N, C-alpha and C positions, 0 to 999 in steps of 0.2 A: 524188346525195343520196337517201337511202332511210329507211325506218323500221325500228326494231328491235322485236322482240316483247317486250312488257312484261307478260306474262300472270302472272308469278309470281316469276321469278328477278331478282335484283338485277344490273343491268347497269352495267358501267364500260367505256365506249368513248372513248378519248382519243387525239388526234393533235395534232401541232404544226401551227399555221397556216403559211401561206406565208412570212410574215415571220419566224416562229419558226425554220423550217428554214433560211431564208437566214442568220440570225444564227448558228445552230449550225454551218452549213457553213463559216463563217469559220475555225473551228478555232483561235482565238486565246485561248480560255478566257474570253471575255466573255459567253458565253451562260449565263444563270442564271434559273431560274424563281423569281421573288421574290413573286409574288402570283397569284391565280387568282379566277375568278368562276363563279357558278352562274346558270343562266337557266331559264325555264319557258315558252319560246316556244310549245311544242306543247300546253300545258295549257289546257283550257277549264273554268274553275272553276264555271260554271253547271251542270256535271254533278254537283255535290255535292247529295245528297238529304237535306235536313235533316229531313224527316218520317220517315225511317226510324230506328228505335230499336234495330236489331239489331247495331250496330257496324260496318255496311257502308256508312255514308253516303258515304264517299269511295272506295268500291271501284272505280267506273268510272273515277275519276281515276287511281287507282293502276295500273290496267291499260291506260291509254291508251298506245298505241305512242309511242316517243320517237324523235326524229330521230338518225340516225347522226351521228357527229362529221364535220365537214367542214372543209377547210383554208382556205377563203376568209375571211380575217379581216374583210372588209368586209360579209359576210352573216351572220356568227355573232353570237350573244348580243345580240339586239335588246332583250330584256326581262331585265335583270339583277336578281337577287335581292339585297336589301340587309339588313343587320342593324342594327336601331336599338334601343339599350338601354332606351328609355322605353316601357313597355308600355301607357301610358294615352293614347297619341296618338290624336286623332280625325281628323286631316287630315295628308296628306303634301304637300310642296311640289311645284311644277311649274315648267317653264320655258316661257314664252310670248313669241311675237313681240309687240312693242309697236308697233302702227301708229297709236295715238292720241296719241302724244307730240307729234308734229308731222307735216306733210306730208313732211318729209325722211326719215321712217322708214316710209313707206307702200309697199305694193306697187303695181305698175302694174295697173290694172284698166280694160279697154277695153269697148266695146260688145259684144265677143265674149268677154268674161269671161276674159281671160288669167290674171289673179290671180297674177302672178309678179313677182319683182324682175328687171328688165331691166338688163343690163350692156352699155352701148355700148362696143365694143371698140377703136374707133379714132377718130381726129380727124374724119374725114369723117362718121362716124355721130353722134358726140357733140356736136361744136361747130360744124361748118359748117352744120348743119341745126338751127336754134334751136327748131323745133317739137318736136324730140326732147329737146334739152338742158334745156328748161324743163318737161318733163312730169313729173308726180308719179309715182314708181316706176321712172323710167329713170335709172340711175346711170351716171356717167361713169367707165368703166374704164380710159381712157387718161390722163386728167388728174384726180387725186384732190383738187382744190382746193376743190370745192364742199362743202356741208354734208350732203348726202345720205349715209345709211349704213343698215346693218341693225342693229336693236336687239332684244335679248331680255331680258326681265325674269324674275327667279326669286323665288319665294315661295309662300305659301299662298293660293290663289285662292278664298277663301271668307270672306265678311264676318263669319262667326261668330268668327273670330280677327281682332280689330281691327287695322287698319293701324298703330296706335300701339304694337302689341305687338312686342317685340324677338324676332326669329326665333331659335329655339334653335340653338346652335352645331352640334349634330349634324345639323341640316337645312339648314345654310347651305352653299350652293355657293361655294367659293373657287377652283375650278379647272375649266376647261372644255376640251374637246377639240373642235377644229374639223377636219372632214375635207372636202377638196375635190379634184377631179380636177386634178392638177398641169398637165395639158395645156392647161387652159382658163384658169386664173388662180391668184392667190396672195392671201393675207390681209394687210391693212394696218389700221392704227388708224383710228378714226373721223374724225380730222383729216387723214388721208392722209399724215402725216409719218413714220410708223414702220412698217417691214415686220416682220411676225411671223416668228420664227425657225422654220423647218421642223424638227420633231422627227425624222421619217423619212418616206420615200416607199416604199410597197410595190411589189410586182411588177405591180400593176394601175394604177400611176400615181396612186394615192390618197395625197395628202400629208396628214399629221396635224400639227396645231399644238396644243401644250399651253400654255394661257394661264391665269395665276394672279393672284389679287387683289394679292398683294404684289410679285410680280416683273414684272407687266405692267399698271401702272396706266393705260396708254393704252387698254387693252382691257376690263379688269374693274374695276368700281368698286362701292362700296356704294350702295344706294338709300336716300337720306336723306329722301325725301319720305314722310312718314307721314300725309299729309292723307287723312282718310276720304272716300271718294267722289270723289277727284281725277279730273278729266276726262282728264288726260294719263297716267294709270296704268292698266295692264292687269291688275295683280294686286289683287284686292279686299281681301285680308287682309294678314297680316304680310309685309313685303317683305325680300328678301335682297340679292342682287347684280344688277348690270347688265352685260351683255356687249354691246359695240358694235364693229363693224368695217365695213370697206369691202372690195371685191374689185377687185384690179388685174388687168386682162385680160392674158393671156400674149402674148409676142412672136409666137408662131405665129398666134394669132387676129388680132392687129393687122396683121400683114404678109402674110397669106396667106388664101386661101379653102379650103385643102386639108381642114382638119378640119370645116369647115362642109359641104363636099361629102360627105365620108366619113361623118360622124356626125350631121348636121343636116338641116334642111329649109328651106323658104322661106315667107315671109309676104307675099303680093302681093294686088293688087286689093282686094276687099271685106274680106279678112282682114288687110290690111296694118297695120302699127303706125303709128298717127297718120297714115295715108295715105302712109307711106314704105315702099317695098318693101325687105325685109331678108332676109338669111340668118340662121337661128337655130339654136342648139343649146340644148335643154332638159336640165337636170340638177338635182341637189340638192346643197346644201351641208349637211352633217350636223353638228349641235351636240349634244354630250353633256355632261351634268354629271358630273364625276368621282365625286362623293360619293354621289349617289342614282342615277346611271345613267339619269336622265331624258333622253329623246332628242327632238330636234326636227329634222325634215327641212325645210329652207328651200328653197322652189322658186325656181330661178334660170334665167333665159334670157339667154344671150349673143347679142347681135344685131350684125349688120354690114350697113351700107347697100349695096344692089345699085347 
């Protein structure tokens, strides 16, 4: 990855991502570019000089070097630009983890401040040791029968827009993209009964799931709680949709320590999880709102009892 000189010329640098090249290489006529997106990851808008009246207020921004196009789809376009027809908007919606709804949606926080969602990958870790099975923030990845899950709420997180206000349709997220390393786990509904359909798995083993309000009611629902100041809501203002899901640990993590040895580390002695020595793999599950492009990286730790 490098930077391109942006001192004056207009630059167009375009490449296909790894997934795009894979689809084009099929040669079956199915490859079509039907949409595209713009991003501004490299731009620092604090460089705008409002006190200058010479017409060069944004000169430093315009001359900021831009990133070369790169092919890793998991790394590109972190900050997507969006077009909203309403010019009088004062606030934009966000997507936030809701850890106040109940203890079932909280992260694991120990004395060493792990602050992650822990996924116990097998029976020995999750159920044979009740000290782990009953701990807040440690989810059973082998048996999805309990009520623990990951929950994200969408809406305008500002009390200036009352919670009783109906969120404008152009700001309502009705579709979410969940990305997870397919070697570690897969996505299931909050009640553990329904496996989400994988849309595709790229060359880096990243699986993408597209979940919509109408097609996947087990995952995406409307937030009907309009109570102002509700203690179990994380969005202060107008509320949109709710995304809830569980993570099922992969067979590789359940049956073997290979990936833990190659990609993970251990938690023992004073740093042990609830006094239980474990192998761990730290990763992120990425949730992106399709309409606004708002992205949340959910910290996840897969754990296996030693």
